[in-house]
MARKOLLUM-39181 format. One record per atom (N, C-alpha, C): residue number from 0; residue in three letters; atom name; x, y, z. Coordinates in steps of 0.2 Angstrom, whole numbers, plus 2048, in hexadecimal, padded with zeros to 3 digits. Each point is the difference from the previous one (the first is absolute). Example, Ala and Ser with C-alpha at 12.3 -4.5 7.8 and 13.67 -1.06 7.14 Angstrom:
<rs>
@seq 0 type ALA atom N c1 842 c2 7E4 c3 827
@seq 0 type ALA atom CA c1 7FC c2 806 c3 800
@seq 0 type ALA atom C c1 804 c2 806 c3 800
@seq 1 type SER atom N c1 7FE c2 805 c3 7FC
@seq 1 type SER atom CA c1 804 c2 806 c3 801
@seq 1 type SER atom C c1 7FC c2 805 c3 803
</rs>
This chain:
<rs>
@seq 0 type UNK atom N c1 B35 c2 1A2 c3 2DD
@seq 0 type UNK atom CA c1 7FD c2 804 c3 7FA
@seq 0 type UNK atom C c1 7FA c2 7FD c3 7FE
@seq 1 type UNK atom N c1 7FF c2 7FA c3 800
@seq 1 type UNK atom CA c1 7FB c2 7FC c3 7FE
@seq 1 type UNK atom C c1 7F9 c2 802 c3 803
@seq 2 type UNK atom N c1 800 c2 802 c3 807
@seq 2 type UNK atom CA c1 7FA c2 802 c3 803
@seq 2 type UNK atom C c1 7FE c2 807 c3 7FF
@seq 3 type UNK atom N c1 805 c2 804 c3 7FD
@seq 3 type UNK atom CA c1 7FF c2 807 c3 7FE
@seq 3 type UNK atom C c1 7FF c2 805 c3 806
@seq 4 type UNK atom N c1 800 c2 7FE c3 806
@seq 4 type UNK atom CA c1 7FF c2 805 c3 806
@seq 4 type UNK atom C c1 805 c2 806 c3 7FF
@seq 5 type UNK atom N c1 806 c2 7FF c3 7FF
@seq 5 type UNK atom CA c1 805 c2 806 c3 800
@seq 5 type UNK atom C c1 7FF c2 804 c3 7FA
@seq 6 type UNK atom N c1 7FC c2 7FE c3 7FB
@seq 6 type UNK atom CA c1 7FF c2 804 c3 7FA
@seq 6 type UNK atom C c1 7F9 c2 802 c3 7FF
@seq 7 type UNK atom N c1 7FC c2 800 c3 805
@seq 7 type UNK atom CA c1 7F9 c2 802 c3 800
@seq 7 type UNK atom C c1 7FF c2 807 c3 7FE
@seq 8 type UNK atom N c1 805 c2 805 c3 801
@seq 8 type UNK atom CA c1 7FF c2 807 c3 7FF
@seq 8 type UNK atom C c1 804 c2 802 c3 7FA
@seq 9 type UNK atom N c1 803 c2 7FB c3 7FC
@seq 9 type UNK atom CA c1 803 c2 802 c3 7FA
@seq 9 type UNK atom C c1 7FC c2 803 c3 7FB
@seq 10 type UNK atom N c1 803 c2 805 c3 7FC
@seq 10 type UNK atom CA c1 7FB c2 803 c3 7FA
@seq 10 type UNK atom C c1 7FE c2 7FA c3 7FC
@seq 11 type UNK atom N c1 7FA c2 802 c3 7FD
@seq 11 type UNK atom CA c1 7FC c2 7FB c3 7FC
@seq 11 type UNK atom C c1 804 c2 7FD c3 7FA
@seq 12 type UNK atom N c1 804 c2 803 c3 7FC
@seq 12 type UNK atom CA c1 804 c2 7FD c3 7FB
@seq 12 type UNK atom C c1 805 c2 7FB c3 803
@seq 13 type UNK atom N c1 803 c2 801 c3 806
@seq 13 type UNK atom CA c1 804 c2 7FB c3 803
@seq 13 type UNK atom C c1 7FC c2 7FA c3 802
@seq 14 type UNK atom N c1 7FA c2 801 c3 803
@seq 14 type UNK atom CA c1 7FB c2 7FB c3 802
@seq 14 type UNK atom C c1 7FE c2 7FB c3 7FA
@seq 15 type UNK atom N c1 7FF c2 804 c3 7FA
@seq 15 type UNK atom CA c1 7FE c2 7FC c3 7FA
@seq 15 type UNK atom C c1 806 c2 7FC c3 7FE
@seq 16 type UNK atom N c1 806 c2 803 c3 800
@seq 16 type UNK atom CA c1 806 c2 7FC c3 7FE
@seq 16 type UNK atom C c1 801 c2 7FA c3 805
@seq 17 type UNK atom N c1 7FF c2 801 c3 806
@seq 17 type UNK atom CA c1 801 c2 7FB c3 805
@seq 17 type UNK atom C c1 7FB c2 7FA c3 7FF
@seq 18 type UNK atom N c1 7FA c2 802 c3 7FE
@seq 18 type UNK atom CA c1 7FB c2 7FA c3 7FF
@seq 18 type UNK atom C c1 802 c2 7FD c3 7FA
@seq 19 type UNK atom N c1 802 c2 803 c3 7FA
@seq 19 type UNK atom CA c1 802 c2 7FD c3 7FA
@seq 19 type UNK atom C c1 806 c2 7FB c3 801
@seq 20 type UNK atom N c1 805 c2 803 c3 804
@seq 20 type UNK atom CA c1 806 c2 7FC c3 801
@seq 20 type UNK atom C c1 7FF c2 7FA c3 804
@seq 21 type UNK atom N c1 7FC c2 800 c3 805
@seq 21 type UNK atom CA c1 7FF c2 7FB c3 805
@seq 21 type UNK atom C c1 7FC c2 7FA c3 7FD
@seq 22 type UNK atom N c1 7FE c2 801 c3 7FA
@seq 22 type UNK atom CA c1 7FD c2 7FA c3 7FC
@seq 22 type UNK atom C c1 805 c2 7FB c3 7FE
@seq 23 type UNK atom N c1 806 c2 802 c3 7FF
@seq 23 type UNK atom CA c1 805 c2 7FC c3 7FD
@seq 23 type UNK atom C c1 806 c2 7FE c3 805
@seq 24 type UNK atom N c1 803 c2 7FB c3 800
@seq 24 type UNK atom CA c1 805 c2 7FE c3 804
@seq 24 type UNK atom C c1 806 c2 806 c3 7FF
@seq 25 type UNK atom N c1 803 c2 802 c3 806
@seq 25 type UNK atom CA c1 805 c2 805 c3 800
@seq 25 type UNK atom C c1 7FD c2 807 c3 7FF
@seq 26 type UNK atom N c1 7FA c2 801 c3 800
@seq 26 type UNK atom CA c1 7FD c2 806 c3 800
@seq 26 type UNK atom C c1 802 c2 805 c3 806
@seq 27 type UNK atom N c1 800 c2 7FD c3 805
@seq 27 type UNK atom CA c1 802 c2 804 c3 806
@seq 27 type UNK atom C c1 807 c2 803 c3 800
@seq 28 type UNK atom N c1 805 c2 7FC c3 7FD
@seq 28 type UNK atom CA c1 806 c2 802 c3 7FF
@seq 28 type UNK atom C c1 801 c2 806 c3 7FB
@seq 29 type UNK atom N c1 7FC c2 800 c3 7FA
@seq 29 type UNK atom CA c1 7FF c2 805 c3 7FB
@seq 29 type UNK atom C c1 7FD c2 806 c3 804
@seq 30 type UNK atom N c1 7FB c2 7FF c3 804
@seq 30 type UNK atom CA c1 7FD c2 806 c3 804
@seq 30 type UNK atom C c1 806 c2 803 c3 804
@seq 31 type UNK atom N c1 804 c2 7FC c3 803
@seq 31 type UNK atom CA c1 805 c2 803 c3 805
@seq 31 type UNK atom C c1 805 c2 804 c3 7FB
@seq 32 type UNK atom N c1 802 c2 7FE c3 7FB
@seq 32 type UNK atom CA c1 804 c2 803 c3 7FB
@seq 32 type UNK atom C c1 7FD c2 807 c3 7FE
@seq 33 type UNK atom N c1 7FA c2 800 c3 7FE
@seq 33 type UNK atom CA c1 7FD c2 806 c3 7FE
@seq 33 type UNK atom C c1 800 c2 805 c3 806
@seq 34 type UNK atom N c1 7FE c2 7FE c3 806
@seq 34 type UNK atom CA c1 800 c2 804 c3 806
@seq 34 type UNK atom C c1 807 c2 803 c3 801
@seq 35 type UNK atom N c1 805 c2 7FC c3 7FF
@seq 35 type UNK atom CA c1 807 c2 802 c3 801
@seq 35 type UNK atom C c1 802 c2 806 c3 7FB
@seq 36 type UNK atom N c1 7FD c2 801 c3 7FB
@seq 36 type UNK atom CA c1 801 c2 805 c3 7FB
@seq 36 type UNK atom C c1 7FE c2 807 c3 803
@seq 37 type UNK atom N c1 7FB c2 800 c3 804
@seq 37 type UNK atom CA c1 7FD c2 806 c3 803
@seq 37 type UNK atom C c1 805 c2 805 c3 803
@seq 38 type UNK atom N c1 805 c2 7FE c3 804
@seq 38 type UNK atom CA c1 804 c2 805 c3 803
@seq 38 type UNK atom C c1 804 c2 804 c3 7FB
@seq 39 type UNK atom N c1 802 c2 7FC c3 7FA
@seq 39 type UNK atom CA c1 804 c2 804 c3 7FB
@seq 39 type UNK atom C c1 7FC c2 804 c3 7FB
@seq 40 type UNK atom N c1 7FB c2 7FD c3 7FE
@seq 40 type UNK atom CA c1 7FC c2 803 c3 7FA
@seq 40 type UNK atom C c1 7FA c2 804 c3 803
@seq 41 type UNK atom N c1 7FE c2 7FF c3 806
@seq 41 type UNK atom CA c1 7FB c2 804 c3 803
@seq 41 type UNK atom C c1 7F9 c2 7FD c3 7FF
@seq 42 type UNK atom N c1 7FC c2 801 c3 805
@seq 42 type UNK atom CA c1 7F9 c2 7FC c3 800
@seq 42 type UNK atom C c1 7FC c2 802 c3 7FA
@seq 43 type UNK atom N c1 800 c2 807 c3 7FF
@seq 43 type UNK atom CA c1 7FB c2 802 c3 7FA
@seq 43 type UNK atom C c1 802 c2 7FD c3 7F9
@seq 44 type UNK atom N c1 807 c2 800 c3 7FF
@seq 44 type UNK atom CA c1 802 c2 7FD c3 7FA
@seq 44 type UNK atom C c1 7FF c2 7F8 c3 800
@seq 45 type UNK atom N c1 801 c2 7FD c3 805
@seq 45 type UNK atom CA c1 7FE c2 7F9 c3 800
@seq 45 type UNK atom C c1 7F9 c2 7FE c3 7FF
@seq 46 type UNK atom N c1 7FC c2 804 c3 803
@seq 46 type UNK atom CA c1 7F9 c2 7FF c3 7FF
@seq 46 type UNK atom C c1 7FE c2 801 c3 7F9
@seq 47 type UNK atom N c1 802 c2 805 c3 7FD
@seq 47 type UNK atom CA c1 7FF c2 801 c3 7F9
@seq 47 type UNK atom C c1 803 c2 7FA c3 7FC
@seq 48 type UNK atom N c1 806 c2 7FE c3 801
@seq 48 type UNK atom CA c1 803 c2 7FA c3 7FD
@seq 48 type UNK atom C c1 7FC c2 7FA c3 801
@seq 49 type UNK atom N c1 7FD c2 7FF c3 806
@seq 49 type UNK atom CA c1 7FC c2 7FA c3 801
@seq 49 type UNK atom C c1 7FA c2 800 c3 7FC
@seq 50 type UNK atom N c1 7FC c2 806 c3 800
@seq 50 type UNK atom CA c1 7FA c2 801 c3 7FC
@seq 50 type UNK atom C c1 801 c2 7FE c3 7F9
@seq 51 type UNK atom N c1 806 c2 803 c3 7FD
@seq 51 type UNK atom CA c1 801 c2 7FF c3 7F9
@seq 51 type UNK atom C c1 802 c2 7F8 c3 7FF
@seq 52 type UNK atom N c1 804 c2 7FD c3 804
@seq 52 type UNK atom CA c1 801 c2 7F9 c3 800
@seq 52 type UNK atom C c1 7FA c2 7FC c3 800
@seq 53 type UNK atom N c1 7FC c2 801 c3 805
@seq 53 type UNK atom CA c1 7FA c2 7FC c3 800
@seq 53 type UNK atom C c1 7FB c2 801 c3 7FA
@seq 54 type UNK atom N c1 800 c2 806 c3 7FD
@seq 54 type UNK atom CA c1 7FC c2 801 c3 7FA
@seq 54 type UNK atom C c1 803 c2 7FD c3 7FA
@seq 55 type UNK atom N c1 807 c2 800 c3 800
@seq 55 type UNK atom CA c1 803 c2 7FD c3 7FA
@seq 55 type UNK atom C c1 800 c2 7F8 c3 800
@seq 56 type UNK atom N c1 7FF c2 7FD c3 806
@seq 56 type UNK atom CA c1 800 c2 7F9 c3 801
@seq 56 type UNK atom C c1 7F9 c2 7FD c3 803
@seq 57 type UNK atom N c1 7FB c2 803 c3 7FD
@seq 57 type UNK atom CA c1 7F9 c2 7FE c3 803
@seq 57 type UNK atom C c1 7FF c2 7F8 c3 800
@seq 58 type UNK atom N c1 803 c2 7FD c3 7FB
@seq 58 type UNK atom CA c1 7FF c2 7F9 c3 7FF
@seq 58 type UNK atom C c1 806 c2 7FC c3 802
@seq 59 type UNK atom N c1 806 c2 803 c3 802
@seq 59 type UNK atom CA c1 806 c2 7FD c3 801
@seq 59 type UNK atom C c1 802 c2 801 c3 807
@seq 60 type UNK atom N c1 806 c2 7FE c3 801
@seq 60 type UNK atom CA c1 803 c2 801 c3 807
@seq 60 type UNK atom C c1 804 c2 806 c3 801
@seq 61 type UNK atom N c1 7FF c2 804 c3 805
@seq 61 type UNK atom CA c1 804 c2 806 c3 801
@seq 61 type UNK atom C c1 807 c2 7FE c3 803
@seq 62 type UNK atom N c1 805 c2 803 c3 7FE
@seq 62 type UNK atom CA c1 806 c2 7FE c3 803
@seq 62 type UNK atom C c1 804 c2 807 c3 802
@seq 63 type UNK atom N c1 805 c2 7FF c3 805
@seq 63 type UNK atom CA c1 803 c2 806 c3 802
@seq 63 type UNK atom C c1 804 c2 803 c3 7FA
@seq 64 type UNK atom N c1 801 c2 7FD c3 7FB
@seq 64 type UNK atom CA c1 803 c2 803 c3 7FA
@seq 64 type UNK atom C c1 7FC c2 804 c3 7FC
@seq 65 type UNK atom N c1 7F9 c2 7FF c3 800
@seq 65 type UNK atom CA c1 7FB c2 804 c3 7FD
@seq 65 type UNK atom C c1 800 c2 807 c3 804
@seq 66 type UNK atom N c1 800 c2 800 c3 806
@seq 66 type UNK atom CA c1 800 c2 806 c3 804
@seq 66 type UNK atom C c1 807 c2 804 c3 7FF
@seq 67 type UNK atom N c1 805 c2 7FC c3 800
@seq 67 type UNK atom CA c1 807 c2 803 c3 7FF
@seq 67 type UNK atom C c1 800 c2 803 c3 7F9
@seq 68 type UNK atom N c1 7FE c2 7FD c3 7FB
@seq 68 type UNK atom CA c1 800 c2 803 c3 7FA
@seq 68 type UNK atom C c1 7FC c2 806 c3 7FF
@seq 69 type UNK atom N c1 7FA c2 800 c3 803
@seq 69 type UNK atom CA c1 7FC c2 806 c3 800
@seq 69 type UNK atom C c1 804 c2 806 c3 803
@seq 70 type UNK atom N c1 804 c2 7FE c3 806
@seq 70 type UNK atom CA c1 803 c2 806 c3 803
@seq 70 type UNK atom C c1 807 c2 801 c3 7FD
@seq 71 type UNK atom N c1 802 c2 7FC c3 7FB
@seq 71 type UNK atom CA c1 806 c2 801 c3 7FD
@seq 71 type UNK atom C c1 806 c2 7FE c3 804
@seq 72 type UNK atom N c1 7FF c2 7FC c3 805
@seq 72 type UNK atom CA c1 805 c2 7FE c3 805
@seq 72 type UNK atom C c1 805 c2 7FB c3 7FC
@seq 73 type UNK atom N c1 7FE c2 7FC c3 7FC
@seq 73 type UNK atom CA c1 804 c2 7FB c3 7FD
@seq 73 type UNK atom C c1 805 c2 804 c3 7FB
@seq 74 type UNK atom N c1 7FE c2 805 c3 7FD
@seq 74 type UNK atom CA c1 805 c2 804 c3 7FC
@seq 74 type UNK atom C c1 805 c2 804 c3 805
@seq 75 type UNK atom N c1 7FE c2 802 c3 805
@seq 75 type UNK atom CA c1 804 c2 804 c3 805
@seq 75 type UNK atom C c1 805 c2 7FB c3 803
@seq 76 type UNK atom N c1 7FE c2 7FA c3 801
@seq 76 type UNK atom CA c1 805 c2 7FB c3 803
@seq 76 type UNK atom C c1 805 c2 7FE c3 7FA
@seq 77 type UNK atom N c1 7FE c2 7FF c3 7FA
@seq 77 type UNK atom CA c1 805 c2 7FF c3 7FB
@seq 77 type UNK atom C c1 805 c2 805 c3 7FF
@seq 78 type UNK atom N c1 7FE c2 806 c3 800
@seq 78 type UNK atom CA c1 804 c2 806 c3 800
@seq 78 type UNK atom C c1 805 c2 800 c3 806
@seq 79 type UNK atom N c1 7FE c2 7FF c3 806
@seq 79 type UNK atom CA c1 804 c2 800 c3 806
@seq 79 type UNK atom C c1 805 c2 7FA c3 7FF
@seq 80 type UNK atom N c1 7FE c2 7FB c3 7FD
@seq 80 type UNK atom CA c1 805 c2 7FA c3 800
@seq 80 type UNK atom C c1 805 c2 802 c3 7FB
@seq 81 type UNK atom N c1 7FF c2 804 c3 7FB
@seq 81 type UNK atom CA c1 805 c2 801 c3 7FA
@seq 81 type UNK atom C c1 805 c2 805 c3 803
@seq 82 type UNK atom N c1 7FE c2 804 c3 805
@seq 82 type UNK atom CA c1 804 c2 806 c3 802
@seq 82 type UNK atom C c1 805 c2 7FD c3 805
</rs>
C-alpha cells in the first residue's frame, strides 16, 4: 500500500485520505479499515463521509471512526449489539 500502485485509480477523496493517513504510523491500517466499509455502506456514501471527515479534521488526524461517525455506522453497531 505504501507505493500506491494498486490505488492509483481510486477516487480523489480516497487519494487525499490515503496521503493524509500515510503521514502517520498505522495510517495504512486505517486506510484499509476505511476501504473495508465500502462493501456495506457503498462507495458514494464512503466518498462523502471521507470528504466530510477530511474537512472536519484539516489540522488533525483522520480516523476510521470519523468516517464511521459520518456514516452513522457506530450507532448502527451499538443498536445491533443491544438486540
